[in-house]
C-alpha positions as CSV (number, residue, x, y, z in Angstrom):
1,M,133.4,3.3,39.7
2,P,136.3,3.9,37.4
3,S,138.3,1.3,35.8
4,T,140.8,0.8,32.9
5,V,141.3,-2.0,30.5
6,G,145.1,-2.8,29.6
7,A,146.7,-5.0,26.8
8,S,150.1,-6.0,25.8
9,E,151.2,-4.9,22.5
10,A,150.6,-8.2,20.8
11,E,147.2,-8.3,22.2
12,E,146.6,-4.8,20.9
13,V,147.8,-5.6,17.2
14,G,145.3,-9.0,17.6
15,V,142.3,-6.7,18.1
16,E,143.4,-4.7,15.6
17,H,143.7,-7.8,12.9
18,L,140.2,-8.8,14.2
19,L,138.5,-5.1,13.7
20,R,139.8,-5.0,10.1
21,D,137.9,-8.5,9.2
22,I,134.8,-7.0,10.6
23,K,132.3,-5.8,7.9
24,D,132.1,-2.3,7.7
25,A,128.8,-1.4,9.2
26,S,128.7,2.1,7.1
27,Q,128.6,-0.4,3.9
28,G,125.2,-0.2,2.4
29,Q,122.6,-2.9,1.4
30,L,123.4,-2.4,-1.9
31,S,127.1,-3.1,-1.6
32,K,126.5,-6.1,0.4
33,Q,123.8,-7.3,-2.1
34,I,126.6,-6.9,-4.7
35,I,129.7,-9.0,-2.7
36,D,126.6,-11.5,-2.3
37,K,125.9,-11.8,-6.0
38,I,129.5,-12.0,-6.7
39,N,130.5,-14.8,-4.1
40,G,127.4,-16.3,-6.0
41,L,129.0,-16.1,-9.5
42,K,131.7,-17.7,-8.2
43,A,130.4,-20.6,-7.0
44,L,128.3,-20.9,-10.1
45,A,131.2,-20.9,-12.2
46,G,133.4,-23.3,-10.0
47,K,130.3,-25.9,-10.2
48,L,129.9,-25.4,-13.9
49,K,133.7,-26.2,-14.2
50,E,133.0,-29.1,-12.0
51,M,130.3,-30.2,-14.3
52,R,132.4,-29.9,-17.6
53,L,135.0,-31.8,-16.1
54,Y,132.9,-34.3,-15.6
55,M,131.4,-34.6,-19.0
56,E,134.9,-34.6,-20.4
57,G,136.0,-37.1,-18.2
58,V,133.1,-39.1,-19.6
59,L,133.7,-38.3,-23.1
60,N,137.3,-39.2,-22.3
61,G,136.3,-42.6,-21.3
62,K,137.3,-41.6,-17.5
63,Y,134.2,-41.9,-15.9
64,R,131.4,-43.8,-16.7
65,Y,127.9,-42.4,-18.3
66,N,125.4,-42.1,-15.4
67,H,121.7,-41.1,-16.4
68,M,121.3,-39.9,-13.1
69,I,124.1,-37.2,-13.2
70,I,123.2,-36.1,-16.8
71,Q,119.2,-35.9,-15.9
72,N,120.6,-33.5,-13.3
73,F,122.7,-31.4,-15.4
74,Q,119.5,-31.3,-18.1
75,D,117.2,-30.3,-15.0
76,I,119.5,-27.8,-13.6
77,F,120.0,-26.2,-18.0
78,N,116.6,-26.2,-18.0
79,L,115.8,-23.9,-15.3
80,L,117.9,-21.4,-15.9
81,P,116.3,-18.7,-17.2
82,N,115.9,-17.6,-21.0
83,L,118.0,-14.4,-21.5
84,N,117.4,-13.5,-24.8
85,I,114.0,-12.5,-24.5
86,D,113.7,-8.6,-25.6
87,E,111.7,-7.7,-22.6
88,M,114.2,-9.4,-20.1
89,I,116.9,-7.7,-21.8
90,K,115.1,-4.4,-21.8
91,S,114.6,-5.0,-17.7
92,F,118.4,-5.7,-17.1
93,S,119.2,-2.4,-19.0
94,V,116.8,-0.7,-17.0
95,K,117.9,-2.5,-13.7
96,T,121.6,-1.6,-14.5
97,N,121.0,1.9,-15.5
98,D,119.0,2.6,-12.2
99,Y,122.3,1.3,-10.2
100,M,124.7,3.2,-12.7
101,Y,122.6,6.4,-11.6
102,V,122.9,5.9,-8.3
103,L,126.6,5.3,-8.1
104,Y,126.9,8.2,-10.6
105,V,125.5,10.6,-8.3
106,S,127.1,9.0,-5.1
107,S,129.9,9.9,-6.7
108,L,129.1,13.4,-7.5
109,I,127.7,14.0,-4.1
110,K,130.8,12.6,-2.6
111,S,132.7,15.3,-4.9
112,V,130.7,18.5,-3.9
113,I,131.3,17.5,-0.2
114,S,135.0,16.9,-0.6
115,L,135.4,20.1,-2.6
116,H,133.2,21.9,-0.1
117,S,135.8,20.3,2.6
118,L,138.7,21.5,0.5
119,I,137.3,25.0,0.2
120,N,137.0,25.4,3.9
121,N,140.2,24.0,5.1
122,K,141.7,26.9,2.6
123,I,139.5,29.5,4.0
124,H,141.0,28.1,7.7
125,N,144.4,28.1,6.5
126,K,144.2,31.5,5.3
127,E,142.7,32.8,8.5
128,L,145.1,31.4,10.6
129,E,148.0,32.7,8.1
130,E,145.9,36.4,8.9
131,E,146.0,35.8,12.5
132,V,149.7,34.7,12.5
133,A,150.5,38.1,10.5
134,Q,148.6,40.2,12.7
135,K,150.4,38.9,15.7
136,E,153.8,39.4,14.0
137,K,152.7,42.9,13.2
138,E,151.4,43.7,16.6
139,A,154.8,42.2,17.9
140,E,156.8,44.2,15.9
141,E,155.0,47.6,16.9
142,E,154.9,46.7,20.5
143,K,158.7,46.1,19.8
144,K,159.0,49.4,18.2
145,K,157.5,51.1,21.0
146,R,159.6,49.7,23.4
147,Q,162.4,51.0,21.5
148,E,161.1,54.1,21.3
149,E,160.3,54.3,25.1
150,S,163.3,53.3,25.6
151,A,165.1,55.5,23.2
152,K,163.1,58.4,25.0
153,K,164.3,57.6,28.8
154,A,167.8,57.2,27.5
155,E,167.1,60.6,26.0
156,E,165.5,62.0,28.9
157,M,168.3,60.6,31.2
158,L,170.9,62.6,29.2
159,N,168.7,65.6,29.3
160,K,168.9,65.5,32.8
161,K,171.8,65.1,33.0
162,A,172.7,67.8,31.1
163,K,170.9,70.0,32.8
164,D,172.7,68.8,36.0
165,D,176.3,69.5,34.6
166,K,175.0,72.9,33.1
167,P,174.7,74.3,36.8
168,A,177.6,72.6,37.9
169,D,179.9,74.0,34.9
170,A,177.8,77.6,35.7
171,A,179.0,77.6,39.2
172,D,182.7,76.2,37.8
173,K,182.8,79.5,35.5
174,S,181.8,81.8,37.9
175,A,184.4,80.7,40.3
176,D,187.1,80.8,37.9
177,K,185.6,84.4,36.9
178,K,186.2,85.2,40.6
């Protein structure tokens, strides 16, 4: 059973806006993880700023000193990893290099594919130009052929007319002689 779905222009625009907001399914897991980490770091930066503002408020006398809050701050900072260990620095470097290698290779592959598409497009355009030139040449040859045929027919008609006129002229001349 055939059916169609129609929508007004306003509805179409609304659907287009919704589709833009949908995450691209072609995005890889790596890009999703990076976006999640960026969002997490932004949230962490916001919380650290909030903690700093609280501490500045306590130092300025705006807030009362609260042992529970300070103890929570201390627990948070104690749970942070020590990033000054050589093994940790090397591990981060290796992981970063691995990610950069994947990005570099992906970029190279994308460039090669783009160049391949460009070359194929140039070849296709050249073939189309050659086809157009060939068709123009054939059309020109056909036109010349028709002109030659027309000229040939015209010449034949003139020759035929001349032949028809010659016996009449000969009859006129013989009539004149008598």
